[in-house]
N, C-alpha and C positions, 0 to 999 in steps of 0.2 A: 924219931921223926920230928922235923922242925915245925915251929908254929907257922901258920899261914902268913902272918904279918912279917915273918923273917924270911920267907921264901923269895928267892931272887929270880926274876924273869928277865932275860936278856940284860943282866947287869944292873937292874933297877929293883930296889926293894919296894914293898908296898908302902913303907913309911916315906920314902923319898920320891914316890911317883907324883907328878904334878896333878893338882886337882883343877878341874875346869872352873873358871871364874864366871859366876852368874850375876849379871847386872840387870836390874829391873828398870824399866822406863828409858832405856837407851834409845836414842833416835834411830839407830841402825836396826833395832829389833822390831820397831813399830812399822807396820805397812803404811805406805802412803795412801791417804784417803782422798777421794774425789767426790765432789758434790754433784748429784744428778737429780733431776726432777722426774718423777714417775707418777702419772695420773694426778698432777698438781701437788704431790707431796715431795719435799726435798729429802733426799737420803744421802748418807755418806757410804761409799763403797770402795773396796780395794781395787787395784789394777786387775787382779785375778778375776774379781766379780765383773768388772767391765768387759774383759775379754770373753768370759763365759756368756754374758748377756748378749754381746755382739754376735757371737757364734750361734747362739740359740735363735736370735732374730734372723740371721742370714739363712739358717736351716728352715725356719718357719716360712720365710718369704719364698724360698725355693719350692717347698712342698705346696704352698698355697698356689703358686703360679702353675705348677704341674697339675694340681687338682682343677684349677680353672680351665686349663687347656683340655683336660679330659671331659669336663662338663660341656665345653663348647662343641667338642666332637660328638658327644652323646646327643646334645640338642640338635645338631646338624643332621645326624642320622635319623633321629626321631622325626624331624620336620620332613625329611625326604620320604620316609616311610608313610607318613600321614598323607602327603601330597600324591603319592603313587596309589594309595589305597582307594 
C-alpha cells in the first residue's frame, strides 16, 4: 500500500498540489468601512452592516405604520361606541 503523500489523485500528487497563498492585510480582503453617526457617536461599519441596518429600519418603519393605523381604527371604534352609549 503506498504512502498517502505518494497517492496520485487525477494525476497530481500531494507533494505537487498547489497550496493556497494567504496574504494578510491585503486591500482586497479588507471590507470597505463607512463612517456613520448613531445617537451622536461616530461608528465605522461595513457595507453589509449598512444594508442590514437599512433593511431593519425599513421593516421597523413599516411595522410602526401598521400599528399606528390599527390604533387609529381602535380609537375610532372606541369613540363611536362611547358616543352611542
